[in-house]
C-alpha positions as CSV (number, residue, x, y, z in Angstrom):
1,M,-104.6,-28.6,289.7
2,M,-102.0,-29.1,288.0
3,I,-99.8,-31.9,287.5
4,D,-96.4,-32.1,287.8
5,P,-95.1,-33.8,284.8
6,G,-92.2,-35.3,286.7
7,V,-94.8,-37.3,288.7
8,L,-97.9,-37.9,286.3
9,W,-95.0,-40.4,283.3
10,P,-93.2,-42.6,286.5
11,F,-96.8,-43.1,288.1
12,L,-98.4,-44.0,284.7
13,L,-95.2,-46.3,283.5
14,A,-95.4,-47.8,286.8
15,A,-99.6,-48.7,286.0
16,L,-98.6,-50.0,282.8
17,L,-95.7,-52.3,284.4
18,M,-98.6,-53.7,287.6
19,E,-101.6,-53.8,284.2
20,L,-98.8,-55.7,281.7
21,T,-98.3,-58.4,284.7
22,Q,-100.0,-61.3,285.2
23,G,-102.7,-61.5,287.8
24,P,-105.8,-62.4,289.0
25,N,-107.4,-59.7,286.2
26,M,-105.2,-60.9,283.4
27,G,-106.0,-64.8,284.5
28,W,-110.2,-63.3,284.2
29,L,-110.2,-61.3,281.1
30,A,-108.1,-63.9,279.5
31,L,-110.0,-67.1,280.3
32,T,-113.8,-64.5,279.8
33,A,-112.4,-63.9,276.3
34,L,-111.9,-67.3,275.6
35,A,-115.2,-69.0,276.7
36,R,-117.3,-66.2,275.8
37,G,-115.8,-64.5,272.9
38,R,-114.1,-61.0,272.0
39,R,-117.1,-58.7,272.6
40,A,-117.4,-60.4,276.5
41,G,-113.6,-60.2,277.1
42,L,-113.7,-56.3,275.9
43,A,-116.5,-55.5,278.3
44,A,-114.5,-57.8,281.2
45,V,-111.4,-55.0,280.0
46,A,-113.5,-52.3,279.9
47,G,-115.0,-52.3,283.5
48,V,-111.5,-53.4,284.8
49,T,-109.9,-50.8,283.5
50,L,-112.8,-48.0,283.8
51,G,-112.3,-49.6,287.9
52,L,-108.3,-48.8,287.9
53,T,-109.1,-45.7,286.2
54,A,-111.0,-44.9,289.3
55,W,-108.1,-45.5,291.6
56,M,-105.7,-43.7,289.8
57,L,-107.3,-40.3,290.2
58,A,-108.0,-41.1,293.8
59,A,-103.9,-41.4,293.7
60,T,-103.5,-38.4,291.6
61,L,-106.2,-36.1,294.0
62,G,-105.2,-37.6,297.3
63,L,-107.9,-39.2,297.6
64,A,-106.4,-42.5,298.0
65,Q,-104.3,-41.3,301.0
66,L,-107.1,-40.3,303.3
67,L,-108.3,-43.8,303.2
68,A,-105.1,-45.1,303.6
69,G,-105.4,-42.8,307.3
70,A,-108.9,-43.9,307.9
71,P,-108.6,-47.6,308.8
72,A,-112.2,-47.7,309.4
73,V,-113.2,-47.2,306.2
74,Y,-110.2,-49.0,304.7
75,A,-110.8,-52.3,306.4
76,A,-114.5,-51.6,305.3
77,L,-113.8,-51.8,301.8
78,A,-111.8,-54.9,302.3
79,W,-114.3,-56.9,303.4
80,A,-116.8,-56.2,301.1
81,G,-113.6,-57.1,298.6
82,V,-113.5,-60.7,301.0
83,A,-117.6,-60.4,300.6
84,F,-117.5,-59.8,296.4
85,M,-114.9,-62.7,296.3
86,L,-117.2,-65.3,298.6
87,Y,-120.5,-64.3,296.4
88,L,-117.9,-65.2,292.8
89,A,-116.2,-68.1,295.2
90,W,-120.4,-69.0,295.5
91,E,-121.2,-68.4,292.2
92,A,-118.1,-70.7,290.4
93,W,-119.2,-73.2,292.8
94,R,-122.6,-73.5,291.7
95,G,-121.9,-74.1,288.0
96,P,-122.4,-72.6,285.3
97,G,-126.6,-73.8,285.2
98,T,-128.3,-73.3,281.9
99,A,-125.2,-72.2,280.3
100,T,-126.0,-72.1,276.2
101,A,-123.6,-72.5,273.0
102,Q,-125.1,-68.3,272.2
103,A,-122.6,-65.4,272.4
104,P,-123.3,-63.1,274.9
105,G,-125.7,-60.6,274.1
106,P,-125.5,-56.8,275.6
107,A,-126.8,-58.0,279.1
108,D,-124.8,-60.4,279.6
109,R,-121.8,-58.4,278.2
110,W,-123.0,-55.7,281.2
111,A,-122.5,-58.0,283.7
112,L,-118.9,-58.5,282.7
113,F,-118.4,-54.9,282.7
114,R,-119.8,-54.5,286.1
115,R,-118.0,-57.1,287.8
116,G,-114.7,-56.1,286.2
117,M,-115.1,-52.7,287.6
118,A,-116.8,-53.8,291.4
119,G,-113.9,-56.4,291.2
120,N,-111.6,-53.7,291.2
121,L,-113.0,-50.5,293.3
122,L,-113.1,-53.2,295.9
123,N,-109.6,-53.5,296.3
124,P,-108.1,-51.3,298.2
125,K,-105.0,-52.7,297.5
126,A,-105.2,-50.3,294.1
127,T,-104.8,-47.7,296.6
128,A,-100.9,-48.7,296.6
129,L,-100.4,-47.6,292.8
């Protein structure tokens, strides 16, 4: 299946402009990099990028349109996103616990990667891209 360049380039430009604007992802990524270091920030960026790439592929293949046409599935995904946000709020409210001054290890970076990816995969608004 060949993608029409007349559609692809404006889509990629719109995606780039959306990514360059400040929003929750940008704030979280900046705070993560400042608090935990460059490697942790890059792991989080990679997770966010993979989540957004999945939505881009879904939109490109028409799957996002199918999701938008299935209100029950869209609502389930939105509520899963709400549950994820509540989990993150609970985690933030509990506090850092026994945080150490050490740089985050591979397991911590993997957790940041997964969090960035999950936060974007559970965001059905990305289908509007």
